[in-house]
C-alpha positions as CSV (number, residue, x, y, z in Angstrom):
1,M,-15.9,3.4,18.9
2,S,-16.7,5.2,22.1
3,K,-16.7,9.0,22.4
4,D,-14.3,8.9,25.2
5,K,-11.8,6.8,23.0
6,V,-12.2,9.3,20.4
7,K,-11.5,12.2,22.7
8,T,-8.2,10.7,23.8
9,E,-7.3,10.1,20.3
10,A,-8.1,13.9,19.6
11,E,-5.7,14.7,22.4
12,D,-2.8,12.7,20.7
13,L,-3.3,14.3,17.3
14,K,-2.6,18.0,17.7
15,P,-1.7,19.6,14.3
16,L,2.0,20.6,13.6
17,R,3.4,23.0,11.3
18,L,6.5,22.8,9.0
19,S,8.6,25.2,11.0
20,E,8.5,22.6,13.9
21,V,10.3,20.0,11.9
22,D,14.0,19.4,11.4
23,L,13.9,18.6,7.7
24,R,17.6,17.5,7.5
25,K,16.9,14.6,10.0
26,L,13.7,13.9,8.1
27,E,15.7,12.8,4.9
28,I,17.4,9.6,4.0
29,P,21.1,9.9,4.1
30,L,22.6,9.5,0.7
31,G,26.4,8.4,0.4
32,N,28.0,7.2,3.5
33,R,25.9,5.8,6.2
34,T,26.8,6.0,9.8
35,K,27.7,2.6,11.5
36,T,24.4,2.3,13.3
37,Y,22.4,2.9,10.1
38,R,24.8,0.3,8.2
39,F,23.9,-2.2,11.2
40,F,20.3,-1.9,10.5
41,E,20.5,-2.2,6.9
42,I,22.4,-5.5,7.5
43,L,20.0,-6.8,10.3
44,P,16.9,-7.8,8.3
45,G,18.9,-10.0,5.7
46,L,21.0,-11.5,8.4
47,M,18.0,-12.5,10.5
48,S,16.2,-13.9,7.5
49,Y,19.1,-16.2,6.7
50,L,19.2,-17.2,10.3
51,V,15.6,-18.0,10.5
52,V,16.1,-20.4,7.3
53,A,19.4,-21.8,8.7
54,T,18.1,-22.4,12.2
55,P,16.4,-25.8,11.5
56,L,19.5,-27.0,9.8
57,I,21.8,-26.0,12.6
58,I,19.5,-27.3,15.3
59,G,18.9,-30.4,13.2
60,I,22.6,-31.3,13.2
61,W,22.4,-31.4,17.1
62,R,18.7,-32.5,17.7
63,A,16.5,-33.4,14.8
64,D,13.4,-33.7,17.3
65,I,14.1,-30.2,18.7
66,A,14.3,-29.0,15.0
67,G,11.0,-30.8,14.2
68,F,9.2,-29.2,17.1
69,L,10.2,-25.7,16.3
70,I,9.2,-26.2,12.6
71,L,5.8,-27.6,13.6
72,L,5.3,-24.7,16.1
73,F,6.0,-22.3,13.4
74,M,3.4,-24.0,10.9
75,L,0.8,-24.0,13.7
76,V,1.4,-20.2,14.4
77,W,1.4,-19.7,10.4
78,F,-2.0,-21.5,10.3
79,F,-3.8,-19.5,13.0
80,R,-2.2,-16.2,11.5
81,T,-3.5,-17.2,8.0
82,A,-7.0,-18.0,9.3
83,S,-7.2,-14.7,11.0
84,M,-6.0,-12.7,8.0
85,A,-8.5,-14.4,5.7
86,F,-11.3,-13.6,8.0
87,K,-10.1,-9.9,8.3
88,A,-9.8,-9.5,4.3
89,L,-13.1,-11.1,3.8
90,S,-14.8,-8.7,6.2
91,T,-13.5,-5.8,4.3
92,L,-14.6,-7.3,1.3
93,A,-18.1,-7.6,2.5
94,M,-17.8,-4.0,3.7
95,T,-16.9,-2.7,-0.1
96,H,-19.7,-4.9,-1.6
97,E,-22.3,-3.4,1.1
98,I,-21.4,0.2,0.5
99,R,-21.2,-0.1,-3.2
100,G,-23.5,2.4,-4.9
101,T,-23.5,4.7,-1.8
102,D,-24.1,8.2,-3.1
103,W,-21.1,9.6,-0.9
104,R,-21.5,13.1,-2.4
105,N,-25.0,13.6,-1.1
106,L,-24.3,11.7,2.2
107,L,-21.4,14.1,2.8
108,K,-23.7,17.2,2.5
109,D,-26.4,15.7,4.8
110,D,-23.9,14.5,7.5
111,Y,-22.0,17.6,7.4
112,K,-25.0,19.8,7.8
113,N,-27.0,17.5,10.2
114,A,-24.1,15.8,12.1
115,K,-25.6,15.8,15.5
116,E,-29.1,14.9,14.4
117,N,-27.9,11.9,12.2
118,L,-25.6,10.6,15.0
119,N,-28.6,10.7,17.4
120,A,-30.6,8.8,14.9
121,L,-27.9,6.2,14.4
122,E,-27.5,5.7,18.1
123,M,-31.1,4.9,18.4
124,R,-31.1,2.1,15.9
125,R,-31.1,-1.4,17.4
126,K,-29.3,-2.9,14.5
127,L,-26.8,-1.1,12.4
128,S,-25.3,-2.1,9.0
129,R,-21.7,-1.8,8.2
130,L,-22.3,1.5,6.4
131,D,-24.3,2.6,9.5
132,K,-21.2,1.7,11.8
133,F,-18.8,3.4,9.5
134,R,-20.9,6.6,9.4
135,M,-21.2,6.4,13.2
136,K,-17.5,6.2,13.8
137,C,-17.0,9.2,11.6
138,L,-19.7,11.3,13.1
139,I,-18.2,10.7,16.6
140,K,-15.2,12.1,15.5
141,F,-16.8,15.0,13.8
142,E,-18.7,15.8,16.8
143,I,-15.8,16.6,18.9
144,S,-13.7,18.1,16.2
145,T,-12.9,21.7,16.6
146,D,-12.1,22.4,13.0
147,R,-15.4,23.1,11.0
148,A,-13.9,25.8,8.9
149,L,-13.6,23.8,5.6
150,D,-17.0,23.3,3.9
151,P,-17.4,20.4,1.4
152,E,-18.0,22.9,-1.3
153,D,-14.8,24.5,-0.6
154,L,-12.6,21.4,-1.0
155,V,-10.6,21.3,-4.2
156,H,-9.1,17.9,-5.3
157,V,-5.9,17.5,-7.4
158,V,-5.5,14.1,-9.2
159,M,-1.7,13.8,-9.9
160,V,-0.8,11.3,-12.5
161,P,3.0,10.5,-13.0
162,M,3.9,8.9,-16.2
163,V,7.1,7.7,-17.9
164,S,6.2,6.0,-21.3
165,E,2.8,4.3,-20.8
166,P,0.5,3.9,-23.9
167,Y,-2.1,6.4,-24.5
168,E,-5.0,4.0,-24.0
169,V,-3.5,3.1,-20.5
170,V,-3.3,6.8,-19.3
171,R,-6.5,7.8,-21.0
172,G,-8.3,5.2,-18.8
173,A,-7.0,6.9,-15.7
174,V,-8.0,10.4,-16.9
175,L,-11.3,9.2,-18.0
176,A,-11.9,7.7,-14.6
177,A,-11.3,11.1,-13.0
178,V,-13.7,12.8,-15.5
179,E,-16.6,10.4,-14.6
180,Q,-16.3,10.8,-10.8
181,N,-19.5,11.4,-8.8
182,Y,-18.3,14.8,-8.1
183,D,-18.3,18.4,-9.4
184,V,-15.2,17.6,-11.5
185,R,-15.6,20.8,-13.7
186,N,-15.4,23.2,-10.8
187,K,-13.7,21.2,-8.0
188,V,-11.1,18.9,-9.7
189,I,-7.6,19.7,-11.0
190,L,-5.8,17.0,-13.2
191,Q,-2.0,17.2,-13.1
192,L,-0.3,14.9,-15.8
193,C,3.4,14.6,-14.6
194,P,5.5,13.2,-17.5
195,E,9.2,12.5,-17.3
196,E,11.5,14.7,-19.5
197,R,13.7,11.7,-20.1
198,A,10.9,9.9,-22.0
199,N,9.6,13.0,-23.7
200,H,9.9,11.1,-27.1
201,A,7.5,8.5,-25.9
202,N,4.9,10.7,-24.0
203,A,4.7,13.9,-25.8
204,A,2.1,12.7,-28.2
205,T,0.1,11.2,-25.4
206,V,0.1,14.3,-23.2
207,A,-1.0,16.4,-26.2
208,K,-3.9,14.2,-27.1
209,L,-5.2,13.9,-23.5
210,K,-5.0,17.6,-23.0
211,E,-6.9,18.2,-26.2
212,E,-9.5,15.7,-25.3
213,F,-10.0,16.4,-21.5
214,A,-8.8,19.9,-20.6
215,G,-12.3,21.3,-20.7
216,H,-13.6,18.7,-18.3
217,F,-11.5,20.0,-15.3
218,L,-11.2,23.2,-13.2
219,R,-7.6,23.3,-14.5
220,F,-5.6,20.7,-16.7
221,I,-1.8,21.2,-15.6
222,V,1.2,19.3,-17.3
223,S,4.5,19.3,-15.1
224,E,7.3,17.6,-17.0
225,H,9.8,16.5,-14.5
226,P,13.4,17.5,-15.6
227,F,16.1,14.7,-15.9
228,G,19.2,14.7,-13.7
229,L,18.3,16.9,-10.8
230,E,20.9,16.8,-8.3
231,G,20.2,14.7,-5.2
232,E,17.5,12.7,-6.7
233,L,17.1,9.1,-7.4
234,I,15.5,8.1,-10.6
235,G,12.1,7.3,-9.4
236,K,8.5,8.4,-8.8
237,G,9.3,10.4,-5.6
238,G,11.3,13.0,-7.4
239,N,8.6,13.2,-10.1
240,I,5.8,14.2,-7.9
241,N,7.9,16.3,-5.6
242,W,8.7,18.5,-8.6
243,A,5.0,18.4,-9.7
244,A,3.8,19.6,-6.1
245,K,6.1,22.6,-6.2
246,D,4.7,23.4,-9.8
247,L,1.3,23.0,-8.5
248,I,1.8,25.5,-5.5
249,K,2.5,28.1,-8.3
250,E,-0.8,27.2,-10.3
251,L,-2.7,27.5,-7.0
252,D,-1.4,30.8,-6.1
253,S,-2.3,32.0,-9.6
254,M,-5.8,30.7,-9.1
255,K,-6.0,32.2,-5.6
256,V,-7.0,28.7,-4.2
257,D,-6.2,28.3,-0.4
258,H,-3.7,25.6,0.3
259,E,-5.5,24.6,3.3
260,K,-8.5,23.5,1.2
261,V,-6.6,21.3,-1.3
262,M,-6.4,17.3,-1.2
263,I,-3.7,15.5,-3.3
264,T,-4.4,12.3,-4.7
265,G,-1.5,10.5,-6.5
266,M,-2.7,8.0,-9.1
267,D,-0.4,5.6,-11.0
268,A,-0.8,6.0,-14.8
269,D,-2.7,2.5,-15.0
270,C,-5.0,3.4,-12.1
271,I,-8.8,3.5,-12.8
272,M,-10.6,5.3,-9.9
273,D,-13.9,3.9,-8.6
274,K,-16.7,6.5,-9.6
275,Q,-17.1,7.2,-5.8
276,Y,-13.5,7.7,-5.1
277,L,-13.4,11.4,-4.7
278,A,-16.8,11.6,-3.0
279,H,-15.8,9.0,-0.5
280,L,-12.4,10.5,0.1
281,S,-14.1,13.8,0.9
282,Y,-16.5,12.2,3.3
283,V,-13.6,10.4,5.2
284,Y,-11.5,13.6,5.1
285,L,-14.1,16.2,6.2
286,I,-16.2,14.0,8.6
287,N,-13.1,13.4,10.9
288,L,-10.9,15.0,13.5
289,N,-7.6,16.3,13.0
290,R,-7.9,15.2,9.3
291,D,-4.5,16.6,8.4
292,N,-2.7,14.1,10.6
293,A,-3.4,11.3,8.3
294,S,-3.2,9.9,4.8
295,Y,-6.1,8.3,3.1
296,Q,-5.6,4.8,1.6
297,P,-8.0,3.1,-1.0
298,L,-8.0,-0.6,-2.0
299,A,-5.8,-1.5,-4.7
300,I,-7.4,-4.2,-6.8
301,Y,-5.1,-5.5,-9.7
302,T,-7.9,-6.6,-12.2
303,N,-7.8,-4.2,-15.1
304,N,-6.2,-6.8,-17.5
305,I,-6.3,-9.9,-15.4
306,W,-7.9,-12.0,-18.1
307,D,-5.0,-11.3,-20.4
308,A,-2.1,-11.9,-17.8
309,P,-0.5,-15.4,-17.5
310,A,-1.6,-17.6,-14.7
311,P,1.4,-16.7,-12.3
312,M,0.6,-13.1,-12.5
313,R,-3.2,-13.7,-12.1
314,V,-2.4,-15.5,-8.8
315,L,0.0,-12.7,-7.6
316,A,-2.4,-10.1,-8.8
317,V,-5.3,-11.6,-6.6
318,G,-2.8,-12.1,-3.7
319,N,-1.8,-8.5,-3.9
320,S,-5.5,-7.5,-3.8
321,F,-6.2,-9.9,-0.8
322,Y,-3.3,-8.0,1.0
323,T,-4.8,-4.6,0.7
324,L,-8.2,-5.9,1.7
325,L,-6.5,-7.3,4.8
326,Q,-4.5,-4.1,5.7
327,A,-7.8,-2.0,5.4
328,S,-9.2,-4.0,8.4
329,R,-5.9,-3.3,10.3
330,P,-5.8,0.5,10.8
331,H,-2.9,0.0,13.3
332,L,-0.8,-1.6,10.5
333,Q,-1.9,0.4,7.4
334,R,0.8,2.1,5.5
335,N,0.7,4.3,2.4
336,F,0.8,2.0,-0.7
337,S,0.8,2.7,-4.4
338,S,-2.0,5.4,-5.1
339,H,-3.2,7.3,-2.0
340,S,-4.2,10.6,-0.7
341,Q,-2.9,13.3,1.5
342,S,-3.9,16.9,2.0
343,L,-1.7,19.6,0.9
344,A,-1.5,20.8,4.4
345,S,-0.1,17.6,5.7
346,L,2.3,17.4,2.7
347,F,3.8,20.9,3.9
348,V,4.7,19.4,7.2
349,T,7.1,16.8,5.4
350,N,8.1,19.3,2.5
351,F,6.3,16.8,0.2
352,W,7.7,13.4,-0.7
353,S,11.3,12.2,-0.6
354,S,13.1,12.0,-3.8
355,K,15.8,9.9,-2.3
356,T,14.1,6.6,-2.2
357,I,12.5,4.2,-4.8
358,V,9.7,3.4,-2.3
359,E,8.2,6.7,-1.8
360,D,4.6,5.6,-1.0
361,G,5.6,3.4,2.1
362,H,8.5,5.7,3.1
363,Q,6.1,8.9,3.0
364,Y,4.1,7.1,5.9
365,W,7.3,7.1,8.1
366,R,8.2,10.6,7.0
367,S,4.9,11.7,8.0
368,Y,4.9,9.6,11.2
369,M,8.3,11.3,12.2
370,A,7.4,14.9,11.1
371,F,4.1,14.7,13.3
372,K,6.0,13.3,16.2
373,G,4.1,9.9,16.1
374,R,0.8,11.7,16.1
375,Y,-0.1,10.2,12.5
376,R,-2.3,7.6,11.0
377,V,-3.6,6.1,7.7
378,E,-7.2,6.1,7.2
379,S,-8.7,3.2,5.3
380,M,-11.0,4.0,2.5
381,F,-13.5,1.1,1.3
382,V,-13.7,2.0,-2.3
383,P,-11.3,0.5,-4.9
384,N,-8.8,1.7,-7.3
385,Y,-8.4,-0.8,-10.3
386,Q,-4.9,-1.3,-11.4
387,D,-3.2,-3.5,-13.9
388,A,-1.7,-7.1,-13.3
389,V,1.8,-7.3,-14.6
390,L,1.8,-7.9,-18.4
391,N,4.6,-7.3,-20.9
392,E,5.1,-8.1,-24.5
393,S,6.2,-11.8,-24.0
394,Y,5.9,-14.3,-21.5
395,R,9.5,-14.2,-20.6
396,K,9.4,-10.3,-20.2
397,T,6.3,-10.5,-18.2
398,L,8.0,-13.0,-15.7
399,M,10.9,-10.6,-15.5
400,A,8.7,-7.6,-14.9
401,Q,6.9,-9.1,-12.2
402,F,10.0,-10.0,-10.3
403,K,11.2,-6.4,-10.7
404,Q,7.9,-5.0,-9.3
405,L,8.0,-7.3,-6.3
406,Q,11.7,-6.7,-5.7
407,R,10.8,-2.9,-5.7
408,W,8.0,-3.3,-3.1
409,A,10.3,-5.8,-1.0
410,Y,12.9,-2.8,-0.9
411,G,10.6,-1.3,1.6
412,V,13.0,-3.0,4.0
413,S,15.2,-0.2,3.4
414,D,13.0,1.8,6.0
415,I,14.2,-0.5,8.8
416,P,17.4,1.7,9.5
417,Y,15.3,4.9,8.8
418,I,12.7,3.9,11.5
419,F,15.4,3.0,14.2
420,T,17.7,6.1,13.6
421,R,14.9,8.7,13.3
422,G,12.5,7.2,15.9
423,I,14.4,5.2,18.5
424,Y,18.1,5.7,18.5
425,S,18.8,8.7,20.8
426,K,21.7,10.2,18.8
427,D,19.7,10.6,15.5
428,K,16.2,10.5,16.9
429,I,13.7,13.3,15.8
430,D,12.7,15.3,18.8
431,G,9.2,14.3,20.2
432,V,8.9,11.1,18.4
433,P,7.5,8.5,21.1
434,F,9.8,5.6,21.9
435,W,7.5,2.6,22.7
436,P,4.9,3.1,19.9
437,T,7.7,3.5,17.5
438,M,9.6,0.4,18.8
439,S,6.4,-1.5,18.1
440,R,5.9,-0.3,14.7
441,F,9.7,-1.1,14.1
442,L,9.4,-4.6,15.3
443,R,6.4,-5.3,13.1
444,H,8.0,-4.0,10.2
445,L,11.0,-6.2,10.8
446,E,9.0,-9.2,11.4
447,N,7.0,-8.5,8.1
448,D,10.3,-8.5,6.1
449,I,11.7,-11.5,7.7
450,S,8.4,-13.4,7.1
451,W,8.5,-12.1,3.4
452,A,11.8,-13.8,2.8
453,A,11.8,-16.8,4.9
454,A,8.3,-18.1,5.6
455,P,7.8,-19.6,2.1
456,I,10.8,-21.7,2.2
457,L,10.1,-23.0,5.8
458,L,6.5,-23.8,4.7
459,A,7.6,-25.7,1.4
460,V,10.4,-27.7,2.7
461,G,11.0,-27.1,6.5
462,A,9.0,-30.3,7.2
463,W,11.6,-32.4,5.5
464,L,14.7,-30.8,6.9
465,P,15.1,-32.8,10.3
466,I,14.8,-35.9,8.3
467,I,18.2,-35.5,6.8
468,F,19.8,-35.3,10.2
469,A,17.9,-38.0,11.9
470,R,20.5,-40.6,13.2
471,D,18.2,-43.3,14.7
472,S,14.5,-43.8,14.7
473,D,14.0,-43.7,18.4
474,A,15.8,-40.4,18.8
475,S,14.3,-38.6,15.9
476,I,10.6,-39.9,16.0
477,V,9.4,-36.3,15.7
478,A,11.5,-35.8,12.6
479,H,9.9,-38.8,10.9
480,Q,6.4,-37.9,12.0
481,L,6.7,-34.4,11.1
482,P,6.0,-34.7,7.4
483,E,2.6,-36.3,8.1
484,V,1.7,-33.8,10.8
485,A,3.0,-31.0,8.4
486,R,0.5,-32.3,5.7
487,W,-2.4,-32.0,8.2
488,V,-1.3,-28.5,9.2
489,Q,-0.8,-27.5,5.4
490,T,-4.3,-29.0,4.6
491,L,-6.0,-26.8,7.4
492,A,-3.8,-23.8,6.1
493,S,-5.7,-24.2,2.8
494,V,-8.1,-21.8,4.2
495,G,-5.9,-19.1,3.1
496,V,-6.0,-20.5,-0.4
497,L,-9.7,-21.0,-0.5
498,S,-10.2,-17.3,0.7
499,S,-8.0,-16.2,-2.0
500,V,-10.3,-18.1,-4.6
501,Y,-13.2,-16.6,-3.0
502,V,-11.8,-13.1,-3.4
503,A,-10.9,-13.9,-6.9
504,F,-14.6,-14.8,-7.6
505,R,-15.8,-11.8,-6.1
506,I,-13.3,-9.3,-7.7
507,L,-13.0,-10.8,-11.1
508,P,-14.3,-8.6,-13.9
509,K,-16.6,-9.9,-16.7
510,R,-14.8,-12.1,-19.1
511,P,-13.9,-10.5,-22.3
512,E,-15.8,-11.4,-25.3
513,R,-12.5,-12.3,-27.1
514,Y,-12.0,-15.2,-24.8
515,K,-14.0,-18.6,-24.9
516,K,-15.6,-20.0,-21.7
517,S,-12.8,-22.5,-21.5
518,R,-10.6,-19.5,-20.4
519,S,-12.6,-19.6,-17.2
520,I,-11.6,-23.0,-16.2
521,F,-7.7,-21.8,-16.2
522,M,-8.8,-18.9,-13.9
523,W,-9.6,-21.6,-11.2
524,V,-6.9,-24.3,-12.2
525,Q,-4.4,-21.6,-11.6
526,W,-4.4,-21.8,-7.8
527,I,-2.1,-24.9,-7.9
528,L,0.6,-22.4,-8.6
529,I,0.4,-20.8,-5.2
530,P,3.4,-22.7,-3.7
531,V,5.5,-21.9,-6.8
532,T,4.8,-18.2,-6.8
533,G,5.4,-18.0,-3.0
534,L,8.9,-19.3,-3.5
535,I,9.9,-17.7,-6.7
536,Y,8.3,-14.3,-6.3
537,G,7.9,-14.1,-2.5
538,S,11.1,-15.7,-1.0
539,T,13.6,-14.6,-3.7
540,T,12.4,-11.0,-4.1
541,G,12.6,-10.6,-0.4
542,F,16.1,-12.2,-0.1
543,N,17.3,-10.1,-3.1
544,A,16.1,-6.8,-1.6
545,Q,17.7,-7.8,1.9
546,T,21.0,-9.1,0.4
547,R,21.4,-5.7,-1.6
548,L,21.1,-3.9,1.6
549,M,23.6,-6.1,3.5
550,L,26.1,-5.7,0.7
551,G,25.6,-2.0,0.4
552,K,24.2,-2.4,-3.3
553,R,21.1,-0.3,-2.9
554,L,18.4,0.0,-5.5
555,E,18.9,3.6,-6.8
556,K,16.6,3.5,-9.8
557,F,12.9,2.9,-10.0
558,D,12.4,0.1,-12.6
559,V,9.1,1.2,-14.1
560,T,6.7,-1.7,-14.8
561,E,5.6,-1.4,-18.3
562,K,1.8,-1.4,-19.1
563,H,0.5,-3.5,-21.7
564,R,-3.3,-4.2,-22.5
565,K,-4.8,-6.5,-25.2
566,H,-7.7,-5.5,-27.2
């Protein structure tokens, strides 16, 4: 990254304060939507159905044209898959190269000797991935005008929302915070955020955790979220919103400067890498306009992957693959699952939204609108280890997986929000740039349509023109298409092979309770990819989009129950 480019970026990222933002426009409307809002709730589902129906409609008229269109789609998908595989594997290589880096000491050195270290890196003929990462950060830091926050002054808050997760699951998350390569005792606050509606299930867990770990942190806070607050949907957003306001009172009583606080929201099953807080501190402090950003680690779903059924293992690796991919595409990065954001940044949006079940991705759009487009997501290259879906029985596990992916697919509900708040003149938030927002809107829309429609077209699209072929001369393309499609699908297996490689690199050691034969099934499972793509990709996408079309919105966060075998 050149210094000139970074300077241009700095000009576009001027900090804002809460008083400059119209918080009423920043919120999702509950109840009646405007006609424009309703149109864009309907649009994604309508387009997904049209994409799937188009080969059928055109095939009735001209089977050969339908065949050409499907073949073109498959070729585009192949090149896209190859590109995604390359980028995901590049991120994986980066994470393995920097593994073991002592980010805490590196931060102290680069903060104190920024100019000298940058000059030393510029003099090197060959740079490692870590060197390139440091150089990019140091260039930003060199032109930053905000040097007021010293590494020793930064206070981290690890916020853990919980409903009724088992003690051993939440204990893993808390223990990971204790074992950070950081001054946990003096610089880290742990905040447990249990739900009042599940007090009967979590009261004992909270008490045991506080007794065991309270002395390991600067402060151990318990913020129970009341049930049934007006204007809230039942979900994580309301929980952490309540917790943040409770946190402010604690910080004030401790006389901690709000400008020196970083919030990390961790799911109850999330086990942070030991370098997480140190790496986060580095990326945050060796930066420019650091509060105009959120910080996104890699979500790796391997905590219990040896215990999960085969379809869930395939999906867990696929979800991990996607987070690796996104880390290499900063222009497409969005908040997902566990992530970090400074308290100063959260003040600008009045914390999180309590009116959506997808508070993580929606927080990106709230921040983007509040900061008038001058907002980004910084990729972190350390993992947070989370659970693959596993329930008490095979049937319940399959259902829980569907509900989890349905909730993720419901990110499509941001489509009308982006258009009305960032593009449409009547409801647009002042200062949000038109063309950058339009670009993001179109990318989001294309991703939602692909989620629902692509698995169907890839699985059965090649056979559709044959159904309508009227004679062999007029429909030669339709008859040859399946053969061509087989070649394209064979080439596209590069995506599957890269997923297998990712699985090999991220798979934890086999538990002693399983025989070696279990390892065989960890590789045979990949024959399930077409099935999982259709059942859990297409159906969850169409489910979420059809709900929006019909106005039957998801208004309750279906918690994915956490189970682990011993």
